[in-house]
C-alpha positions as CSV (number, residue, x, y, z in Angstrom):
1,M,-12.0,9.1,56.6
2,E,-12.0,5.7,55.2
3,Q,-11.4,4.2,58.7
4,L,-14.9,6.5,59.7
5,L,-16.8,5.3,57.0
6,E,-16.1,1.9,57.9
7,I,-17.3,2.6,61.7
8,L,-20.5,3.7,59.9
9,S,-21.2,1.1,57.7
10,S,-20.5,-0.9,60.3
11,L,-24.0,0.6,62.9
12,H,-26.1,0.2,59.3
13,P,-24.0,-1.4,56.4
14,D,-27.6,-0.9,54.0
15,V,-26.1,3.0,54.2
16,D,-23.7,5.3,51.6
17,F,-22.2,7.5,53.6
18,A,-20.6,9.2,51.8
19,A,-23.2,11.1,50.6
20,T,-25.2,11.3,53.0
21,V,-25.8,14.7,55.0
22,D,-29.1,14.1,57.3
23,L,-28.1,11.0,59.4
24,V,-29.5,12.5,62.2
25,D,-32.3,14.6,60.9
26,D,-33.2,11.8,58.3
27,G,-33.3,9.2,61.6
28,I,-30.6,7.4,60.4
29,L,-29.0,7.5,63.3
30,D,-30.6,7.4,66.6
31,S,-28.9,7.8,70.5
32,L,-27.3,4.5,70.4
33,D,-25.6,4.8,67.4
34,I,-24.5,8.0,69.0
35,V,-22.9,7.5,72.1
36,T,-21.6,3.7,69.7
37,L,-19.8,6.3,67.4
38,V,-18.5,8.9,70.4
39,T,-17.0,5.3,71.9
40,E,-16.2,3.8,68.6
41,I,-13.8,7.4,67.3
42,H,-12.2,7.6,70.8
43,A,-10.9,3.8,70.2
44,E,-9.6,4.3,66.6
45,F,-9.0,8.1,66.6
46,D,-8.1,8.9,70.2
47,V,-10.0,11.7,70.2
48,T,-12.5,12.4,73.2
49,I,-16.0,14.2,71.6
50,P,-17.1,16.8,74.8
51,A,-21.0,16.7,75.4
52,E,-21.2,19.9,74.1
53,E,-20.0,18.7,70.8
54,I,-22.8,15.6,70.6
55,V,-25.4,17.9,68.5
56,P,-27.0,16.8,65.0
57,E,-24.7,19.5,62.6
58,N,-21.6,17.3,64.2
59,F,-23.4,14.3,63.2
60,N,-24.9,14.6,60.2
61,S,-22.6,13.1,57.8
62,A,-19.4,11.9,57.4
63,E,-17.8,14.7,56.2
64,A,-19.0,16.8,59.3
65,L,-18.2,14.1,61.4
66,M,-14.5,13.8,60.3
67,A,-14.1,17.9,60.6
68,L,-14.4,17.5,63.9
69,I,-12.8,14.8,65.2
70,E,-10.1,16.8,63.0
71,K,-10.9,19.7,65.2
72,L,-10.7,17.9,68.1
73,D,-7.2,16.0,67.8
74,E,-6.0,19.9,66.5
75,E,-6.9,20.8,69.9
Protein backbone atom coordinates (compact mmCIF):
# COMPACT_ATOMS: atom_id res chain seq x y z
CA MET A 1 0.00 0.00 0.00
CA GLU A 2 2.87 2.37 0.77
CA GLN A 3 4.19 2.09 -2.81
CA LEU A 4 0.74 2.86 -4.18
CA LEU A 5 0.34 5.90 -1.91
CA GLU A 6 3.72 7.18 -3.14
CA ILE A 7 2.58 6.85 -6.77
CA LEU A 8 -0.68 8.67 -6.00
CA SER A 9 1.11 11.40 -4.04
CA SER A 10 3.46 12.02 -6.94
CA LEU A 11 0.38 12.91 -9.04
CA HIS A 12 -1.23 15.20 -6.45
CA PRO A 13 1.01 15.93 -3.43
CA ASP A 14 -1.72 18.04 -1.78
CA VAL A 15 -4.25 15.18 -1.47
CA ASP A 16 -4.51 12.79 1.49
CA PHE A 17 -4.98 9.62 -0.54
CA ALA A 18 -5.13 7.40 2.55
CA ALA A 19 -8.34 9.12 3.67
CA THR A 20 -10.03 10.14 0.40
CA VAL A 21 -12.67 7.81 -1.04
CA ASP A 22 -14.10 9.72 -4.02
CA LEU A 23 -10.99 10.37 -6.10
CA VAL A 24 -12.74 10.02 -9.46
CA ASP A 25 -16.22 11.15 -8.40
CA ASP A 26 -14.82 14.36 -6.87
CA GLY A 27 -12.62 15.07 -9.89
CA ILE A 28 -9.32 14.64 -8.06
CA LEU A 29 -8.17 12.03 -10.59
CA ASP A 30 -8.85 12.74 -14.25
CA SER A 31 -8.40 10.49 -17.27
CA LEU A 32 -4.76 11.47 -17.74
CA ASP A 33 -4.05 10.63 -14.08
CA ILE A 34 -5.68 7.23 -14.55
CA VAL A 35 -3.57 6.48 -17.63
CA THR A 36 -0.47 7.45 -15.64
CA LEU A 37 -1.60 5.27 -12.73
CA VAL A 38 -2.17 2.25 -14.97
CA THR A 39 1.38 2.66 -16.35
CA GLU A 40 2.96 3.22 -12.92
CA ILE A 41 1.10 0.28 -11.37
CA HIS A 42 2.29 -1.96 -14.20
CA ALA A 43 5.89 -0.84 -13.65
CA GLU A 44 5.79 -1.04 -9.85
CA PHE A 45 3.62 -4.11 -9.25
CA ASP A 46 4.01 -5.95 -12.60
CA VAL A 47 0.22 -6.01 -12.93
CA THR A 48 -1.65 -5.14 -16.12
CA ILE A 49 -5.03 -3.50 -15.57
CA PRO A 50 -7.38 -4.56 -18.38
CA ALA A 51 -9.65 -1.96 -19.97
CA GLU A 52 -12.80 -3.45 -18.41
CA GLU A 53 -11.35 -2.82 -14.93
CA ILE A 54 -10.73 0.89 -15.62
CA VAL A 55 -13.94 2.07 -13.99
CA PRO A 56 -14.46 4.74 -11.30
CA GLU A 57 -15.18 2.18 -8.55
CA ASN A 58 -11.66 0.77 -8.92
CA PHE A 59 -9.98 4.20 -8.83
CA ASN A 60 -12.06 6.08 -6.23
CA SER A 61 -9.72 5.25 -3.35
CA ALA A 62 -6.25 3.91 -2.65
CA GLU A 63 -7.93 0.99 -0.89
CA ALA A 64 -10.01 0.11 -3.97
CA LEU A 65 -6.94 0.37 -6.18
CA MET A 66 -4.93 -1.87 -3.86
CA ALA A 67 -7.75 -4.43 -3.87
CA LEU A 68 -7.74 -4.38 -7.68
CA ILE A 69 -3.95 -4.82 -7.79
CA GLU A 70 -4.12 -7.76 -5.37
CA LYS A 71 -6.99 -9.36 -7.32
CA LEU A 72 -5.15 -9.05 -10.63
CA ASP A 73 -1.91 -10.27 -9.08
CA GLU A 74 -3.64 -13.52 -8.07
CA GLU A 75 -4.92 -14.23 -11.59
